[in-house]
MARLUM-783390 format. One record per residue: residue number from 1; x, y, z of N, C-alpha, C, O in turn. Coordinates in steps of 0.1 Angstrom, whole numbers. Layout:
BEGIN
@resi->NUM | n.east->X | n.north->Y | n.up->Z | ca.east->X | ca.north->Y | ca.up->Z | c.east->X | c.north->Y | c.up->Z | o.east->X | o.north->Y | o.up->Z
...
! end
This chain:
BEGIN
@resi->1 | n.east->1269 | n.north->1181 | n.up->1275 | ca.east->1254 | ca.north->1179 | ca.up->1285 | c.east->1254 | c.north->1193 | c.up->1294 | o.east->1244 | o.north->1199 | o.up->1297
@resi->2 | n.east->1266 | n.north->1197 | n.up->1297 | ca.east->1262 | ca.north->1212 | ca.up->1306 | c.east->1252 | c.north->1224 | c.up->1302 | o.east->1244 | o.north->1231 | o.up->1308
@resi->3 | n.east->1259 | n.north->1223 | n.up->1289 | ca.east->1252 | ca.north->1237 | ca.up->1281 | c.east->1240 | c.north->1232 | c.up->1279 | o.east->1232 | o.north->1242 | o.up->1282
@resi->4 | n.east->1232 | n.north->1221 | n.up->1275 | ca.east->1221 | ca.north->1212 | ca.up->1272 | c.east->1210 | c.north->1214 | c.up->1284 | o.east->1198 | o.north->1218 | o.up->1283
@resi->5 | n.east->1219 | n.north->1210 | n.up->1294 | ca.east->1214 | ca.north->1217 | ca.up->1308 | c.east->1207 | c.north->1227 | c.up->1310 | o.east->1196 | o.north->1228 | o.up->1314
@resi->6 | n.east->1215 | n.north->1237 | n.up->1307 | ca.east->1210 | ca.north->1250 | ca.up->1312 | c.east->1205 | c.north->1259 | c.up->1302 | o.east->1201 | o.north->1270 | o.up->1301
@resi->7 | n.east->1207 | n.north->1249 | n.up->1295 | ca.east->1196 | ca.north->1258 | ca.up->1280 | c.east->1206 | c.north->1267 | c.up->1274 | o.east->1202 | o.north->1278 | o.up->1269
@resi->8 | n.east->1216 | n.north->1263 | n.up->1274 | ca.east->1227 | ca.north->1273 | ca.up->1268 | c.east->1233 | c.north->1271 | c.up->1253 | o.east->1240 | o.north->1278 | o.up->1246
@resi->9 | n.east->1227 | n.north->1255 | n.up->1250 | ca.east->1231 | ca.north->1248 | ca.up->1237 | c.east->1229 | c.north->1260 | c.up->1226 | o.east->1239 | o.north->1266 | o.up->1222
@resi->10 | n.east->1217 | n.north->1263 | n.up->1223 | ca.east->1218 | ca.north->1273 | ca.up->1217 | c.east->1227 | c.north->1281 | c.up->1210 | o.east->1229 | o.north->1283 | o.up->1198
@resi->11 | n.east->1234 | n.north->1286 | n.up->1222 | ca.east->1248 | ca.north->1296 | ca.up->1220 | c.east->1255 | c.north->1292 | c.up->1209 | o.east->1260 | o.north->1299 | o.up->1200
@resi->12 | n.east->1257 | n.north->1275 | n.up->1214 | ca.east->1268 | ca.north->1272 | ca.up->1201 | c.east->1260 | c.north->1268 | c.up->1189 | o.east->1264 | o.north->1273 | o.up->1179
@resi->13 | n.east->1250 | n.north->1262 | n.up->1188 | ca.east->1245 | ca.north->1260 | ca.up->1175 | c.east->1239 | c.north->1273 | c.up->1170 | o.east->1236 | o.north->1270 | o.up->1158
@resi->14 | n.east->1237 | n.north->1283 | n.up->1172 | ca.east->1237 | ca.north->1299 | ca.up->1167 | c.east->1219 | c.north->1299 | c.up->1167 | o.east->1213 | o.north->1309 | o.up->1163
@resi->15 | n.east->1213 | n.north->1289 | n.up->1172 | ca.east->1199 | ca.north->1294 | ca.up->1171 | c.east->1192 | c.north->1304 | c.up->1183 | o.east->1180 | o.north->1307 | o.up->1185
@resi->16 | n.east->1206 | n.north->1309 | n.up->1192 | ca.east->1199 | ca.north->1318 | ca.up->1199 | c.east->1212 | c.north->1331 | c.up->1198 | o.east->1220 | o.north->1335 | o.up->1206
@resi->17 | n.east->1208 | n.north->1336 | n.up->1182 | ca.east->1218 | ca.north->1347 | ca.up->1180 | c.east->1218 | c.north->1360 | c.up->1186 | o.east->1207 | o.north->1364 | o.up->1189
@resi->18 | n.east->1229 | n.north->1368 | n.up->1189 | ca.east->1227 | ca.north->1380 | ca.up->1195 | c.east->1216 | c.north->1390 | c.up->1190 | o.east->1216 | o.north->1390 | o.up->1178
@resi->19 | n.east->1208 | n.north->1398 | n.up->1197 | ca.east->1199 | ca.north->1405 | ca.up->1191 | c.east->1206 | c.north->1417 | c.up->1187 | o.east->1216 | o.north->1420 | o.up->1193
@resi->20 | n.east->1199 | n.north->1424 | n.up->1177 | ca.east->1205 | ca.north->1441 | ca.up->1172 | c.east->1196 | c.north->1450 | c.up->1183 | o.east->1185 | o.north->1446 | o.up->1187
@resi->21 | n.east->1203 | n.north->1462 | n.up->1188 | ca.east->1192 | ca.north->1470 | ca.up->1194 | c.east->1180 | c.north->1468 | c.up->1187 | o.east->1173 | o.north->1461 | o.up->1195
@resi->22 | n.east->1174 | n.north->1469 | n.up->1178 | ca.east->1161 | ca.north->1471 | ca.up->1173 | c.east->1153 | c.north->1461 | c.up->1175 | o.east->1141 | o.north->1464 | o.up->1174
@resi->23 | n.east->1158 | n.north->1448 | n.up->1177 | ca.east->1149 | ca.north->1433 | ca.up->1177 | c.east->1150 | c.north->1433 | c.up->1196 | o.east->1144 | o.north->1424 | o.up->1201
@resi->24 | n.east->1156 | n.north->1440 | n.up->1203 | ca.east->1156 | ca.north->1438 | ca.up->1218 | c.east->1148 | c.north->1450 | c.up->1225 | o.east->1151 | o.north->1462 | o.up->1223
@resi->25 | n.east->1136 | n.north->1446 | n.up->1235 | ca.east->1128 | ca.north->1452 | ca.up->1237 | c.east->1135 | c.north->1466 | c.up->1247 | o.east->1130 | o.north->1477 | o.up->1247
@resi->26 | n.east->1146 | n.north->1461 | n.up->1255 | ca.east->1153 | ca.north->1467 | ca.up->1260 | c.east->1165 | c.north->1463 | c.up->1264 | o.east->1168 | o.north->1451 | o.up->1264
@resi->27 | n.east->1174 | n.north->1473 | n.up->1269 | ca.east->1190 | ca.north->1469 | ca.up->1271 | c.east->1196 | c.north->1457 | c.up->1281 | o.east->1208 | o.north->1454 | o.up->1283
@resi->28 | n.east->1182 | n.north->1451 | n.up->1288 | ca.east->1187 | ca.north->1444 | ca.up->1297 | c.east->1190 | c.north->1428 | c.up->1286 | o.east->1199 | o.north->1420 | o.up->1288
@resi->29 | n.east->1180 | n.north->1427 | n.up->1275 | ca.east->1180 | ca.north->1416 | ca.up->1268 | c.east->1194 | c.north->1412 | c.up->1263 | o.east->1199 | o.north->1401 | o.up->1262
@resi->30 | n.east->1201 | n.north->1427 | n.up->1258 | ca.east->1215 | ca.north->1426 | ca.up->1252 | c.east->1224 | c.north->1421 | c.up->1263 | o.east->1231 | o.north->1412 | o.up->1261
@resi->31 | n.east->1224 | n.north->1427 | n.up->1274 | ca.east->1232 | ca.north->1424 | ca.up->1287 | c.east->1234 | c.north->1410 | c.up->1289 | o.east->1245 | o.north->1405 | o.up->1288
@resi->32 | n.east->1220 | n.north->1402 | n.up->1291 | ca.east->1220 | ca.north->1391 | ca.up->1294 | c.east->1225 | c.north->1382 | c.up->1286 | o.east->1231 | o.north->1372 | o.up->1290
@resi->33 | n.east->1222 | n.north->1383 | n.up->1275 | ca.east->1229 | ca.north->1375 | ca.up->1257 | c.east->1241 | c.north->1377 | c.up->1261 | o.east->1248 | o.north->1367 | o.up->1262
@resi->34 | n.east->1249 | n.north->1389 | n.up->1265 | ca.east->1264 | ca.north->1392 | ca.up->1269 | c.east->1269 | c.north->1382 | c.up->1278 | o.east->1279 | o.north->1375 | o.up->1275
@resi->35 | n.east->1263 | n.north->1381 | n.up->1289 | ca.east->1270 | ca.north->1376 | ca.up->1300 | c.east->1267 | c.north->1363 | c.up->1297 | o.east->1278 | o.north->1356 | o.up->1297
@resi->36 | n.east->1259 | n.north->1357 | n.up->1293 | ca.east->1258 | ca.north->1344 | ca.up->1293 | c.east->1268 | c.north->1342 | c.up->1281 | o.east->1277 | o.north->1334 | o.up->1283
@resi->37 | n.east->1268 | n.north->1346 | n.up->1270 | ca.east->1280 | ca.north->1341 | ca.up->1260 | c.east->1290 | c.north->1345 | c.up->1264 | o.east->1300 | o.north->1340 | o.up->1259
@resi->38 | n.east->1291 | n.north->1353 | n.up->1272 | ca.east->1309 | ca.north->1354 | ca.up->1277 | c.east->1310 | c.north->1341 | c.up->1287 | o.east->1319 | o.north->1333 | o.up->1285
@resi->39 | n.east->1303 | n.north->1338 | n.up->1297 | ca.east->1305 | ca.north->1325 | ca.up->1308 | c.east->1307 | c.north->1315 | c.up->1299 | o.east->1317 | o.north->1308 | o.up->1301
@resi->40 | n.east->1298 | n.north->1311 | n.up->1286 | ca.east->1303 | ca.north->1303 | ca.up->1276 | c.east->1313 | c.north->1301 | c.up->1271 | o.east->1318 | o.north->1290 | o.up->1271
@resi->41 | n.east->1319 | n.north->1312 | n.up->1264 | ca.east->1332 | ca.north->1317 | ca.up->1261 | c.east->1338 | c.north->1307 | c.up->1273 | o.east->1339 | o.north->1295 | o.up->1273
@resi->42 | n.east->1341 | n.north->1316 | n.up->1282 | ca.east->1351 | ca.north->1312 | ca.up->1291 | c.east->1350 | c.north->1298 | c.up->1293 | o.east->1361 | o.north->1293 | o.up->1295
@resi->43 | n.east->1338 | n.north->1290 | n.up->1294 | ca.east->1340 | ca.north->1274 | ca.up->1295 | c.east->1349 | c.north->1270 | c.up->1284 | o.east->1357 | o.north->1261 | o.up->1287
@resi->44 | n.east->1349 | n.north->1273 | n.up->1274 | ca.east->1352 | ca.north->1267 | ca.up->1260 | c.east->1365 | c.north->1265 | c.up->1265 | o.east->1371 | o.north->1255 | o.up->1267
@resi->45 | n.east->1370 | n.north->1286 | n.up->1268 | ca.east->1384 | ca.north->1282 | ca.up->1266 | c.east->1392 | c.north->1277 | c.up->1276 | o.east->1404 | o.north->1278 | o.up->1275
@resi->46 | n.east->1386 | n.north->1272 | n.up->1288 | ca.east->1392 | ca.north->1270 | ca.up->1299 | c.east->1399 | c.north->1254 | c.up->1301 | o.east->1407 | o.north->1248 | o.up->1308
@resi->47 | n.east->1388 | n.north->1251 | n.up->1285 | ca.east->1386 | ca.north->1232 | ca.up->1288 | c.east->1396 | c.north->1228 | c.up->1274 | o.east->1401 | o.north->1217 | o.up->1273
@resi->48 | n.east->1399 | n.north->1236 | n.up->1267 | ca.east->1404 | ca.north->1229 | ca.up->1253 | c.east->1417 | c.north->1233 | c.up->1256 | o.east->1421 | o.north->1242 | o.up->1263
@resi->49 | n.east->1424 | n.north->1225 | n.up->1247 | ca.east->1442 | ca.north->1224 | ca.up->1249 | c.east->1449 | c.north->1235 | c.up->1244 | o.east->1447 | o.north->1240 | o.up->1233
@resi->50 | n.east->1460 | n.north->1240 | n.up->1256 | ca.east->1465 | ca.north->1251 | ca.up->1254 | c.east->1469 | c.north->1254 | c.up->1237 | o.east->1469 | o.north->1265 | o.up->1232
@resi->51 | n.east->1473 | n.north->1244 | n.up->1231 | ca.east->1476 | ca.north->1249 | ca.up->1215 | c.east->1469 | c.north->1252 | c.up->1207 | o.east->1474 | o.north->1257 | o.up->1197
@resi->52 | n.east->1455 | n.north->1250 | n.up->1208 | ca.east->1442 | ca.north->1253 | ca.up->1203 | c.east->1439 | c.north->1267 | c.up->1207 | o.east->1432 | o.north->1274 | o.up->1201
@resi->53 | n.east->1444 | n.north->1271 | n.up->1218 | ca.east->1438 | ca.north->1288 | ca.up->1225 | c.east->1440 | c.north->1301 | c.up->1209 | o.east->1432 | o.north->1310 | o.up->1205
@resi->54 | n.east->1452 | n.north->1296 | n.up->1207 | ca.east->1454 | ca.north->1311 | ca.up->1193 | c.east->1445 | c.north->1309 | c.up->1186 | o.east->1439 | o.north->1319 | o.up->1182
@resi->55 | n.east->1438 | n.north->1294 | n.up->1180 | ca.east->1431 | ca.north->1296 | ca.up->1170 | c.east->1411 | c.north->1301 | c.up->1177 | o.east->1400 | o.north->1300 | o.up->1172
@resi->56 | n.east->1415 | n.north->1306 | n.up->1188 | ca.east->1399 | ca.north->1314 | ca.up->1194 | c.east->1403 | c.north->1323 | c.up->1203 | o.east->1394 | o.north->1328 | o.up->1210
@resi->57 | n.east->1412 | n.north->1327 | n.up->1205 | ca.east->1417 | ca.north->1338 | ca.up->1210 | c.east->1408 | c.north->1357 | c.up->1209 | o.east->1405 | o.north->1366 | o.up->1217
@resi->58 | n.east->1409 | n.north->1354 | n.up->1196 | ca.east->1402 | ca.north->1368 | ca.up->1194 | c.east->1386 | c.north->1367 | c.up->1191 | o.east->1379 | o.north->1377 | o.up->1188
@resi->59 | n.east->1381 | n.north->1352 | n.up->1191 | ca.east->1366 | ca.north->1350 | ca.up->1185 | c.east->1357 | c.north->1359 | c.up->1195 | o.east->1363 | o.north->1361 | o.up->1205
@resi->60 | n.east->1346 | n.north->1363 | n.up->1194 | ca.east->1337 | ca.north->1371 | ca.up->1207 | c.east->1326 | c.north->1362 | c.up->1206 | o.east->1325 | o.north->1361 | o.up->1218
@resi->61 | n.east->1317 | n.north->1353 | n.up->1200 | ca.east->1311 | ca.north->1343 | ca.up->1202 | c.east->1313 | c.north->1329 | c.up->1203 | o.east->1322 | o.north->1324 | o.up->1196
@resi->62 | n.east->1303 | n.north->1318 | n.up->1214 | ca.east->1305 | ca.north->1313 | ca.up->1215 | c.east->1306 | c.north->1303 | c.up->1205 | o.east->1315 | o.north->1294 | o.up->1205
@resi->63 | n.east->1296 | n.north->1304 | n.up->1195 | ca.east->1290 | ca.north->1301 | ca.up->1183 | c.east->1311 | c.north->1301 | c.up->1175 | o.east->1319 | o.north->1291 | o.up->1175
@resi->64 | n.east->1314 | n.north->1314 | n.up->1169 | ca.east->1324 | ca.north->1317 | ca.up->1164 | c.east->1334 | c.north->1304 | c.up->1169 | o.east->1339 | o.north->1296 | o.up->1161
@resi->65 | n.east->1336 | n.north->1303 | n.up->1186 | ca.east->1347 | ca.north->1297 | ca.up->1189 | c.east->1345 | c.north->1280 | c.up->1187 | o.east->1354 | o.north->1272 | o.up->1186
@resi->66 | n.east->1326 | n.north->1277 | n.up->1186 | ca.east->1328 | ca.north->1259 | ca.up->1181 | c.east->1335 | c.north->1262 | c.up->1166 | o.east->1344 | o.north->1254 | o.up->1163
@resi->67 | n.east->1333 | n.north->1270 | n.up->1159 | ca.east->1334 | ca.north->1270 | ca.up->1146 | c.east->1348 | c.north->1268 | c.up->1142 | o.east->1353 | o.north->1261 | o.up->1133
@resi->68 | n.east->1354 | n.north->1278 | n.up->1150 | ca.east->1371 | ca.north->1275 | ca.up->1147 | c.east->1378 | c.north->1265 | c.up->1153 | o.east->1390 | o.north->1263 | o.up->1151
@resi->69 | n.east->1371 | n.north->1259 | n.up->1162 | ca.east->1376 | ca.north->1248 | ca.up->1163 | c.east->1373 | c.north->1235 | c.up->1157 | o.east->1380 | o.north->1225 | o.up->1157
@resi->70 | n.east->1361 | n.north->1237 | n.up->1150 | ca.east->1358 | ca.north->1227 | ca.up->1140 | c.east->1366 | c.north->1224 | c.up->1130 | o.east->1369 | o.north->1213 | o.up->1126
@resi->71 | n.east->1370 | n.north->1239 | n.up->1125 | ca.east->1380 | ca.north->1238 | ca.up->1113 | c.east->1392 | c.north->1236 | c.up->1118 | o.east->1400 | o.north->1230 | o.up->1110
@resi->72 | n.east->1398 | n.north->1239 | n.up->1129 | ca.east->1409 | ca.north->1233 | ca.up->1132 | c.east->1414 | c.north->1214 | c.up->1136 | o.east->1424 | o.north->1207 | o.up->1133
@resi->73 | n.east->1404 | n.north->1212 | n.up->1141 | ca.east->1404 | ca.north->1196 | ca.up->1141 | c.east->1405 | c.north->1191 | c.up->1130 | o.east->1414 | o.north->1182 | o.up->1128
@resi->74 | n.east->1395 | n.north->1197 | n.up->1120 | ca.east->1396 | ca.north->1192 | ca.up->1108 | c.east->1409 | c.north->1189 | c.up->1097 | o.east->1411 | o.north->1182 | o.up->1087
@resi->75 | n.east->1415 | n.north->1200 | n.up->1104 | ca.east->1431 | ca.north->1205 | ca.up->1099 | c.east->1438 | c.north->1191 | c.up->1104 | o.east->1446 | o.north->1187 | o.up->1097
@resi->76 | n.east->1435 | n.north->1186 | n.up->1112 | ca.east->1446 | ca.north->1177 | ca.up->1124 | c.east->1440 | c.north->1161 | c.up->1119 | o.east->1446 | o.north->1152 | o.up->1125
@resi->77 | n.east->1430 | n.north->1159 | n.up->1110 | ca.east->1428 | ca.north->1146 | ca.up->1105 | c.east->1429 | c.north->1144 | c.up->1094 | o.east->1426 | o.north->1132 | o.up->1090
! end
């Protein structure tokens, strides 16, 4: 709900992918995306069970963290 209310759910579902330098009008768009993605990654890492941390420790995007968590959770069921 928090991600949806902040219009950041798109980082999770992949509809707001990182721009390439050619797509961005200026460097500030790339920096803004990186900042928001880092914040969301931090939120996710801080709420998951510490046992799951190893499965997402080296991922770089919020979308990839969620994809990894989905795979891990499927293994538990």
